[in-house]
C-alpha positions as CSV (number, residue, x, y, z in Angstrom):
1,X,35.0,12.9,51.9
2,X,36.9,12.9,48.6
3,X,36.3,15.1,45.6
4,X,34.0,13.9,42.8
5,X,35.8,13.6,39.5
6,X,33.8,14.0,36.3
7,X,35.0,11.9,33.4
8,X,34.7,13.6,30.0
9,X,33.8,11.4,27.0
10,X,35.4,12.4,23.7
11,X,33.0,14.0,21.2
12,X,32.5,12.5,17.8
13,X,34.7,15.2,16.3
14,X,37.6,14.4,18.7
15,X,37.2,10.7,18.2
16,X,37.5,10.8,14.4
17,X,39.9,13.7,14.1
18,X,42.1,13.4,11.0
19,X,40.6,10.2,9.7
20,X,38.3,11.8,7.1
21,X,41.3,12.9,5.0
22,X,42.7,9.4,4.9
23,X,39.3,8.0,3.9
24,X,39.3,10.4,1.0
25,X,42.8,9.2,-0.1
26,X,44.9,12.1,1.4
27,X,47.2,10.2,3.6
28,X,50.2,11.8,5.5
29,X,53.0,9.4,4.5
30,X,56.1,9.2,6.6
31,X,59.2,7.1,5.8
32,X,59.6,4.2,8.3
33,X,62.5,2.3,6.7
34,X,64.4,3.5,3.7
35,X,66.4,1.2,1.3
36,X,65.5,-2.2,2.6
37,X,66.1,-5.1,0.3
38,X,63.1,-7.2,-0.5
39,X,64.0,-10.8,-1.4
40,X,60.7,-11.7,-3.2
41,X,60.9,-8.7,-5.6
42,X,64.7,-8.6,-5.7
43,X,64.8,-4.8,-5.3
44,X,65.4,-2.1,-2.8
45,X,62.1,-0.9,-1.2
46,X,61.0,2.0,1.0
47,X,58.3,1.5,3.6
48,X,55.9,4.4,4.3
49,X,53.4,4.6,7.1
50,X,50.5,7.1,7.4
51,X,50.8,9.3,10.4
52,X,47.1,9.6,11.0
53,X,45.6,6.1,10.3
54,X,48.6,3.8,10.4
55,X,48.2,2.3,6.9
56,X,51.5,1.1,5.3
57,X,52.7,1.4,1.7
58,X,55.7,-0.1,0.1
59,X,57.4,1.3,-3.1
60,X,60.2,-0.4,-5.1
61,X,63.1,1.6,-6.5
């Protein structure tokens, strides 16, 4: 006979780890693409993405 393998469900703390900070507005921004030209604005822009939740932010220079 084979061995019985127990599957562990993630706890609520593990499932939502790091997301409470983002909900409070404390994102961990990381540069995805720097100095990209936006045709609509006519300016150079930098794209940021939050490491924890995946939200994107664009800033013009």
